[in-house]
C-alpha positions as CSV (number, residue, x, y, z in Angstrom):
1,M,77.9,29.2,81.0
2,D,81.0,31.0,81.1
3,K,81.1,34.5,83.1
4,T,79.5,36.2,79.0
5,L,76.7,39.0,80.1
6,L,74.0,36.8,79.1
7,E,70.3,37.9,76.7
8,S,67.5,38.2,78.6
9,T,66.6,35.5,77.7
10,E,69.3,33.4,78.8
11,K,69.0,34.9,81.9
12,A,66.1,34.4,82.4
13,S,65.6,31.1,83.0
14,L,68.5,31.2,84.6
15,C,66.6,33.3,87.0
16,R,63.8,30.7,87.2
17,E,66.8,27.6,87.7
18,A,68.0,28.8,90.5
19,V,64.0,30.2,92.4
20,L,63.4,25.9,91.2
21,E,66.7,24.8,93.5
22,K,65.6,27.0,96.4
23,K,62.2,24.9,96.0
24,A,59.8,28.9,95.1
25,E,57.0,27.8,94.6
26,E,53.9,28.9,92.2
27,V,56.9,29.7,89.7
28,L,55.9,32.2,86.4
29,L,58.1,33.3,83.8
30,L,56.6,36.0,81.8
31,D,57.3,37.4,79.1
32,M,56.9,41.5,78.8
33,R,58.7,42.4,75.5
34,E,56.1,43.4,73.7
35,I,53.8,45.3,76.7
36,S,56.4,46.5,78.5
37,S,59.1,49.3,78.0
38,F,61.9,49.1,81.6
39,C,62.6,45.0,81.3
40,D,61.7,41.3,80.0
41,Y,61.0,39.8,81.9
42,F,59.5,39.5,85.1
43,L,59.7,36.1,87.2
44,I,57.5,35.7,90.5
45,C,57.7,32.6,92.6
46,N,56.4,32.4,96.5
47,G,58.5,31.4,99.1
48,T,57.3,29.9,103.1
49,S,58.8,32.0,105.6
50,E,61.4,34.5,105.4
51,P,64.0,32.9,106.1
52,H,63.3,30.6,102.2
53,L,62.5,33.8,101.2
54,K,65.7,35.2,101.7
55,A,67.0,31.5,100.8
56,I,65.3,31.8,96.9
57,A,66.4,35.6,96.3
58,S,70.8,35.3,97.8
59,N,70.4,31.9,95.2
60,V,69.4,33.9,92.0
61,E,72.2,36.7,93.3
62,M,74.2,34.2,93.6
63,R,73.9,32.8,90.7
64,L,74.0,35.8,88.0
65,K,76.8,37.1,89.6
66,E,79.3,34.6,89.3
67,L,78.2,35.3,85.4
68,G,79.7,38.8,86.1
69,H,75.6,40.6,86.7
70,M,74.3,42.0,89.5
71,P,71.2,43.5,91.0
72,R,70.1,46.9,89.5
73,G,68.5,47.9,92.9
74,R,67.1,45.5,95.9
75,E,63.7,45.8,97.8
76,G,62.0,44.9,99.6
77,V,63.1,43.1,103.2
78,Y,62.0,39.6,103.9
79,S,59.4,40.5,107.2
80,S,57.2,42.0,104.2
81,H,57.4,38.8,102.5
82,W,58.5,40.5,99.0
83,V,61.2,41.2,98.0
84,V,61.7,42.8,93.6
85,V,65.9,41.7,92.9
86,D,66.0,43.5,90.1
87,Y,68.3,43.3,86.7
88,G,67.1,45.5,84.5
89,D,65.1,43.4,81.7
90,V,64.8,40.7,84.1
91,I,62.5,42.0,87.6
92,V,62.8,38.6,89.8
93,H,59.7,38.8,92.5
94,V,59.4,36.0,95.8
95,F,56.5,37.1,97.9
96,R,54.3,34.8,100.4
97,A,51.8,33.4,98.6
98,D,49.4,36.2,100.8
99,V,51.0,39.1,99.8
100,R,51.8,37.6,96.0
101,H,47.5,36.8,96.0
102,H,47.1,40.2,97.4
103,Y,49.3,42.2,95.0
104,A,47.8,39.8,91.6
105,L,50.6,41.0,90.0
106,E,49.8,37.6,87.2
107,R,46.4,39.7,86.7
108,L,48.0,42.9,86.8
109,W,50.0,42.5,83.7
110,G,47.5,39.3,82.0
111,D,48.0,40.3,78.8
112,A,51.9,38.9,79.2
113,K,52.7,35.7,77.1
114,R,53.7,33.1,80.6
115,V,56.6,30.9,79.2
């Protein structure tokens, strides 16, 4: 890919590739376009430890930065076991498994199409 701005679908796909490169678990991409006005896609995945969460989130940021995309925001710290990287149209959630199951975003957004 060249350094042009990505469409949200391409950006979501690249984020999914980036988390999979770092062995994220239970990767789920939700198409939010028909049910949400604040983003097009949610990418939800698990990491197994603080270093794993960091590796996953950092790889997403590195891959998108290479193409000129900087996150609008980043919330959470690795010790909280949940990190959110917000690209506006694509929001990446990296959880430890027990925290993910507690918040159950895929249940909350159950009307979203799974991609």
